[in-house]
C-alpha positions in Angstrom: 97.6 -25.2 4.4 98.6 -23.9 1.2 102.2 -22.2 1.3 102.8 -19.9 -1.6 106.4 -18.5 -2.4 105.6 -17.5 -5.4 105.1 -13.7 -5.9 102.8 -14.2 -9.0 100.8 -16.7 -7.2 100.8 -14.6 -4.4 99.1 -11.6 -6.0 96.4 -13.7 -8.1 95.2 -15.5 -4.8 95.9 -11.7 -2.9 93.3 -9.8 -6.5 90.6 -13.0 -6.8 87.6 -10.8 -6.0 85.8 -12.8 -3.1 87.2 -16.1 -3.5 89.3 -15.4 0.0 89.1 -14.2 3.3 90.9 -12.9 5.9 92.2 -15.3 8.0 95.4 -13.7 9.6 95.9 -11.7 13.1 93.6 -14.5 14.7 90.3 -13.0 12.4 88.6 -16.5 12.3 88.8 -16.3 15.9 87.5 -13.2 16.3 84.9 -13.1 13.6 81.4 -13.1 14.6 82.4 -11.7 17.9 82.2 -8.3 17.8 79.6 -5.8 16.9 81.6 -3.9 14.7 84.1 -5.7 12.2 86.9 -4.1 11.9 88.6 -2.9 8.7 91.1 -5.9 9.1 89.0 -8.3 9.1 85.9 -7.0 6.3 85.7 -9.1 3.1 83.8 -8.5 0.0 81.4 -5.6 -0.4 81.4 -4.3 2.9 85.3 -4.1 2.9 85.3 -2.3 -0.2 82.9 0.5 0.7 84.8 1.2 3.8 88.3 1.4 2.4 86.6 3.5 0.2 85.9 5.6 2.8 88.6 5.9 4.8 91.2 6.2 1.5 91.3 9.4 1.9 92.9 9.9 5.0 95.9 8.3 3.8 96.2 9.5 0.3 99.4 10.5 -0.9 98.5 13.8 -1.2 96.8 13.9 2.1 99.9 12.7 3.7 101.9 15.3 1.9 99.7 18.5 2.9 98.3 17.8 6.5 101.3 15.8 8.3 104.5 16.2 6.5 105.1 19.5 8.1 103.9 17.5 12.0 106.3 14.4 11.2 109.2 17.5 10.3 108.9 18.6 14.0 108.2 16.1 15.3 111.0 13.9 14.1 113.1 17.3 14.6 112.2 17.3 18.9 113.1 13.2 19.2 116.5 13.5 17.3 117.3 16.7 19.1 116.5 14.6 23.0 118.7 12.5 21.6 121.5 14.1 20.5 121.3 15.8 24.1 121.8 11.7 25.9 124.8 9.7 26.0 123.1 7.2 24.2 119.5 6.2 23.1 117.4 3.3 22.0 116.7 3.6 18.8 113.3 1.5 19.3 111.9 3.5 22.1 112.5 6.6 19.8 110.7 4.8 16.7 107.6 3.9 18.9 106.8 7.3 20.3 107.9 9.0 16.7 105.2 6.0 15.0 102.4 6.5 17.4 102.3 10.2 17.2 102.1 10.1 13.7 99.6 7.6 13.4 97.6 9.3 16.2 97.1 12.2 14.4 95.2 10.2 11.3 93.3 8.4 13.6 92.6 10.9 15.7 94.2 9.7 19.4 95.3 12.9 20.2 93.7 13.4 23.5 96.4 12.0 26.2 99.9 10.9 26.5 101.6 9.7 24.0 104.4 8.0 25.7 102.0 6.2 28.2 99.9 4.9 25.0 103.1 3.6 23.3 103.2 1.6 26.6 99.9 0.5 26.8 99.7 -0.6 22.9 102.9 -2.3 23.2 102.0 -4.5 25.9 99.1 -5.2 23.8 101.2 -6.6 21.1 103.1 -9.3 23.7 101.0 -12.4 22.6 101.7 -15.8 23.5 102.6 -18.1 20.5 99.1 -19.4 17.9 99.0 -21.9 15.4 96.6 -20.9 12.8 96.0 -24.6 11.6 95.3 -25.9 14.2 91.6 -25.4 16.6 91.7 -22.8 19.1 94.7 -21.1 17.2 96.8 -24.4 19.3 96.8 -22.4 22.2 96.8 -24.5 25.6 93.7 -23.5 27.8 97.2 -22.0 29.9 98.0 -19.9 26.9 94.1 -19.1 26.2 93.7 -17.6 29.8 96.9 -15.7 29.4 96.5 -14.2 25.4 92.6 -12.6 26.9 94.4 -11.5 29.8 97.3 -10.1 28.1 95.0 -8.4 25.6 92.0 -7.4 27.5 93.4 -5.7 30.4 95.9 -3.5 28.2 92.7 -3.0 25.4 90.6 -1.4 28.5 93.7 1.0 29.6 93.7 1.8 26.3 89.9 2.1 25.8 89.9 4.3 29.0 92.9 6.4 28.7 93.1 7.4 24.9 90.1 5.8 23.1 87.6 7.2 25.2 89.1 10.9 25.8 89.5 10.6 22.1 85.7 9.9 21.7 84.2 12.7 24.0 86.7 15.5 22.1 85.2 14.8 18.7 81.7 14.3 19.4 81.8 18.1 20.2 84.4 19.2 17.9 84.3 16.5 14.6 88.0 16.7 13.1 89.1 15.3 9.6 90.3 11.7 11.0 89.6 8.3 11.5 87.5 8.5 14.9 85.5 11.3 13.6 84.5 9.1 10.7 83.5 5.7 12.4 81.2 8.2 14.7 79.6 9.5 11.7 78.8 5.8 10.6 77.4 5.2 13.6 80.2 2.9 14.9 79.7 2.1 19.1 83.1 2.9 21.4 83.7 -1.1 21.6 83.6 -1.2 17.3 86.1 2.6 17.6 88.4 0.5 20.0 88.9 -2.3 18.1 89.8 -0.3 14.6 92.0 1.4 17.0 93.6 -1.0 18.1 94.2 -2.4 14.2 95.2 1.1 13.2 97.7 0.5 15.9 99.1 -2.7 14.8 99.4 -1.1 11.5 100.3 2.4 11.7 102.0 2.5 14.9 104.0 -1.2 15.7 105.0 -2.1 11.8 106.5 1.3 10.9 108.5 1.5 14.2 110.1 -2.1 13.3 110.7 -0.5 9.7 112.7 2.9 10.9 114.9 0.4 13.1 115.7 -2.0 10.6 116.5 0.6 7.9 118.6 2.5 10.0 120.6 -0.8 11.0 120.7 -1.6 7.3 122.5 1.8 6.7 125.0 1.9 9.2 126.0 -1.2 8.2 126.4 -0.1 4.5 128.1 3.2 4.7 128.0 3.6 1.0 124.1 3.1 1.4 123.6 5.5 3.4 125.8 8.1 1.5 123.3 7.4 -1.7 120.4 7.8 0.5 121.0 11.4 2.1 122.5 13.0 -1.6 119.0 11.4 -3.2 115.8 13.3 -4.3 112.9 12.0 -2.5 111.8 9.7 -5.3 115.3 7.6 -5.1 115.0 7.8 -1.2 111.8 6.1 -1.1 112.3 3.7 -4.1 115.8 2.9 -1.7 113.2 2.3 1.2 111.3 0.3 -0.6 114.1 -2.3 -1.6 114.7 -2.6 1.9 111.4 -3.5 2.9 111.4 -5.9 -0.2 114.5 -7.5 1.8 113.1 -6.8 5.4 109.2 -6.9 5.5 107.9 -6.4 8.5 104.3 -8.3 8.4 106.0 -12.1 7.4 103.0 -14.1 6.5 99.5 -12.5 5.5 97.0 -15.5 5.9 93.5 -16.4 3.8 90.7 -18.5 3.8 89.6 -19.9 0.6 85.8 -19.5 0.3 85.9 -21.6 -3.2 87.9 -23.4 -5.4 90.3 -21.1 -6.5 92.7 -21.9 -10.0 96.0 -20.2 -10.2 99.0 -20.4 -12.3 102.4 -20.0 -11.8 104.7 -20.1 -15.2 103.4 -23.1 -17.1 101.9 -24.7 -14.3 98.5 -24.5 -12.7 96.7 -25.2 -9.6 93.8 -25.6 -7.9 93.7 -24.1 -4.3 90.6 -25.8 -3.0 87.4 -24.4 -0.8 88.7 -24.0 2.6 91.6 -24.7 2.3 94.1 -21.9 4.8 96.7 -20.3 2.2 99.8 -19.0 4.1 101.6 -16.3 1.8 105.1 -16.1 2.7 105.9 -12.1 2.1 109.9 -12.8 2.7 109.8 -15.1 0.2 107.6 -14.1 -2.5 109.7 -11.0 -2.2 112.5 -13.0 -3.0 111.0 -14.4 -6.3 113.8 -13.9 -8.9 111.3 -14.0 -11.6 110.1 -10.6 -9.9 113.0 -8.9 -8.5 115.5 -10.5 -10.6 119.2 -11.9 -10.0 120.6 -12.2 -6.2 117.2 -11.4 -4.2 118.5 -11.7 -1.4 120.7 -8.2 -1.6 119.9 -5.2 -1.3 119.9 -3.3 -4.5 117.9 0.0 -5.4 117.1 0.5 -9.1 115.9 -3.3 -9.5 114.6 -4.0 -13.2 111.0 -4.6 -12.1 108.2 -6.5 -14.7 105.3 -3.3 -15.0 103.0 -3.0 -12.3 105.2 -3.9 -9.9 106.5 -2.0 -7.4 110.0 -1.7 -5.3 108.5 -3.0 -2.2 106.6 -6.2 -3.9 104.2 -7.8 -1.6 105.8 -6.0 1.5 102.0 -3.9 1.6 100.3 -6.5 0.7 98.2 -6.7 -2.5 94.5 -6.5 -3.7 91.6 -5.6 -1.4 93.6 -6.0 1.6 96.8 -3.7 0.4 97.4 -2.1 3.3 95.7 1.4 3.3 98.6 3.3 4.6 101.6 2.4 2.4 102.4 6.0 1.5 102.1 7.4 4.9 105.0 4.9 6.4 107.4 5.2 3.6 107.1 9.1 4.1 107.0 9.1 7.6 110.0 6.7 7.2 111.8 9.0 5.2 111.5 12.0 7.0 113.0 10.7 10.1 116.0 9.0 8.6 116.8 11.8 6.7 117.2 13.5 9.7 118.7 11.2 11.9 121.0 9.6 9.0 122.5 13.4 8.4 123.9 13.3 12.5 127.2 11.5 13.1 125.9 8.2 14.6 127.3 5.4 17.0 126.3 1.9 17.1 126.6 1.0 20.9 124.5 -2.1 20.8 123.8 -4.1 18.1 119.8 -5.1 18.3 118.2 -8.4 19.1 115.6 -10.1 17.2 112.7 -11.0 18.5 108.7 -12.4 16.6 105.9 -11.0 17.0 103.3 -13.4 16.8 100.4 -11.1 16.1 101.8 -9.4 13.2 104.0 -12.9 11.9 107.2 -10.4 12.0 110.0 -9.5 13.4 110.9 -6.9 16.2 114.4 -5.4 17.3 114.9 -4.3 20.5 117.4 -3.1 22.7 118.9 -1.2 19.5 121.4 1.3 21.0 123.2 4.2 19.3 124.9 7.8 20.3 123.8 10.2 18.1 126.3 13.1 18.0 
C-alpha cells in the first residue's frame, strides 16, 4: 500500500485518467456482485457518462434556485423546535436536516423523515475492516455481523422509503435522481444501492460537518462573529477552511490499474500496477506547500495557489470528486447562519467516534441549549 500525504501527488493520482479504480467504501468486495453498479463504484467511461447525467441535480445554480428556499424553511423549523426545548442533541437535528435536504435531490420524499434517518443511521453502524487484507480483514463472525448490520436496515430502507418513492415516480416523474435512474432502466435493486450511496454522501457526511463547524464556532467566538457578519462568499470560504482542517472523509482509496508515475517536488516515484493507494485527506489538507504556514490552525483567507479551493482535498478531486460539494456547503451555511444567530450554550461536549464506512469522524452526544 502506498501512503500519500502530499496534496499535489494526491491530485495527480485522482486525476490520472483511467489509471486507478475505486477501492474505498468496500468497493472491491462488492464490485461484480450487483446488476447495476452504483456511480460511486464506477470508473472510466461509464462513470464519466453517468456523472455528466446527474451533474444537473447538484449544480450550484440548481441548488440556489430549486433547494435554497426549502433549506431555509426546514432550518428555521428545526431550530425553532430546538428553542422550544431545554436542551437538544445537535447531532440528531443535523441528521434530520441533512436527510430532508438530500431527500429532495434524490427523490426520497414519500416516507417519514425521522424514521428514514434512523434506518440510515443503523446501516452505517458497521464493524471495522482492513482494505489491505483478504476479506477486508474480517473474521467469519464479523462478516456475518456486517451482513446482518447492512442487509436488515437496507431491506427496511427499501420497503419503507425507496419503494414508495419508486412507485410514486413511475406514476408521476419528478426532477430528481430516482426519476433519472428509472429513465436509465435501473432495476429497483440498483436504485436502492444508489440511494444508499447518496445517503452516505449527502446525509451522513453533511451531518457531521455541520456539527463539527458548530463546535469550532462555539469554541472560537471571534470566528463566529466574523462568520455572522460576512457576506455569503466569505462565509463559504470560512466553512471551506473548517472543512480543510476537519475533512469528514479521512481517507480515499484507489487501486492502481497500471504503473503510475507521480512527481513530488523534485522527486519522481512510480506506483506499481496493483498497488493500493491510501490518500490521507487530513494530512494532504495540511500540506504546507499548498496551504502555507500553521496548516493545523483555522485561518480563513489563506493565499492558496491557483487552482486550489479552500477545502483542498476534502471533496476529493478528478472524476470522483464529490458532485454535491456546492450543495453540502450551502446547506451547511443556511443552517449555521440561523443557528449561530441565537444565544447558544454548550451543555455537553460531543464525544468523537470513528465511522468505518466513510473512514471519518462522527460526533455524538452533542447537546446544546438554544435561547
